[in-house]
C-alpha positions in Angstrom: 239.2 158.1 -100.9 242.0 155.8 -101.8 245.5 157.2 -102.5 246.8 157.0 -106.1 250.3 156.6 -104.7 251.5 159.7 -106.6 253.4 162.3 -104.6 253.4 166.1 -105.0 256.7 167.7 -104.1 256.6 171.5 -103.5 259.9 173.3 -103.3 259.5 175.9 -100.5 262.6 177.9 -101.3 264.2 177.0 -98.0 267.7 175.7 -98.5 270.4 174.3 -96.2 273.8 176.0 -96.3 276.3 173.3 -97.0 278.6 172.5 -94.0 276.7 174.9 -91.7 273.4 173.2 -91.3 271.7 176.6 -91.3 268.5 177.1 -93.2 268.0 180.3 -95.3 265.5 181.5 -97.9 266.4 181.0 -101.5 266.0 184.1 -103.6 264.4 182.2 -106.5 262.0 179.3 -106.8 262.1 176.8 -109.7 258.5 175.7 -110.3 257.5 173.0 -112.7 254.0 172.4 -113.9 253.1 168.9 -114.9 254.4 168.3 -118.5 255.9 171.7 -118.7 259.4 173.2 -118.4 260.7 174.8 -115.2 259.4 178.3 -114.4 261.6 180.7 -112.4 259.6 182.6 -109.8 260.8 185.9 -108.3 259.6 187.9 -105.3 257.8 191.1 -106.1 259.2 193.1 -103.2 262.9 192.1 -103.4 263.9 195.6 -104.4 262.3 196.9 -101.2 263.4 194.3 -98.6 266.8 193.6 -100.3 266.7 190.1 -98.8 267.1 191.4 -95.3 269.3 194.5 -95.6 266.3 196.8 -96.2 264.3 195.4 -93.2 264.3 197.6 -90.1 262.6 200.1 -87.9 260.8 203.2 -89.3 263.3 205.7 -87.8 266.0 204.1 -90.0 263.8 204.0 -93.1 263.3 200.3 -92.9 260.5 198.1 -94.3 258.8 195.1 -93.0 255.7 192.9 -93.2 255.6 192.0 -89.5 256.5 194.0 -86.5 255.8 193.4 -82.8 257.5 194.1 -79.5 260.0 191.2 -80.2 260.9 191.5 -83.9 260.8 193.5 -87.1 260.9 191.1 -90.0 260.0 190.4 -93.7 258.0 187.2 -93.6 255.3 187.6 -96.2 256.1 187.2 -99.9 254.4 187.4 -103.4 256.1 185.1 -105.9 255.5 185.6 -109.7 256.8 184.4 -113.0 259.0 187.2 -114.5 258.6 185.7 -117.9 254.8 186.1 -117.8 254.2 189.1 -115.5 255.8 192.4 -114.6 255.0 194.2 -111.3 253.6 197.7 -112.0 252.5 198.7 -108.4 253.5 197.5 -104.9 251.8 198.4 -101.6 253.5 200.6 -99.0 255.7 198.4 -96.7 257.3 201.1 -94.5 257.7 199.9 -91.0 255.2 201.3 -88.5 256.6 203.7 -85.9 255.3 201.5 -83.0 254.9 197.7 -82.5 251.6 196.2 -83.8 248.9 195.0 -83.4 247.5 198.3 -82.1 244.3 200.4 -82.5 244.9 200.8 -86.2 246.4 197.4 -87.1 244.5 194.3 -86.1 247.5 192.0 -86.7 251.3 192.1 -86.4 251.4 191.5 -90.2 251.1 194.3 -92.7 249.2 193.5 -95.9 251.3 193.1 -99.1 249.7 193.8 -102.4 251.0 193.9 -105.9 249.5 194.7 -109.3 250.9 192.9 -112.3 250.9 193.5 -116.1 250.8 190.4 -118.4 253.8 190.3 -120.8 252.3 187.8 -123.2 
């Protein structure tokens, strides 16, 4: 088909730290639907991963969504509108005791799941 010339801009949440050139993950997204006001999105597991300070190995009580022989990290997220939804249940995100994938985990990512309640 032929392009209409309209552009879609998606804010990924990655921001550059002024003067340092480093890129880091923003803790909030501002999302705007066409013809609507901005909607702030939050991350469902932020109380668990604490934006990095809660991530770590199992023996230290850490959490993660990905663990292999080279790294333990939180790299999977569930974003939601806190004005419309409230998380009522979150999946277990405790770091495994050994690197994965292994016999019980087919990937180096652990699944993240959340159940939400509508506020409106």
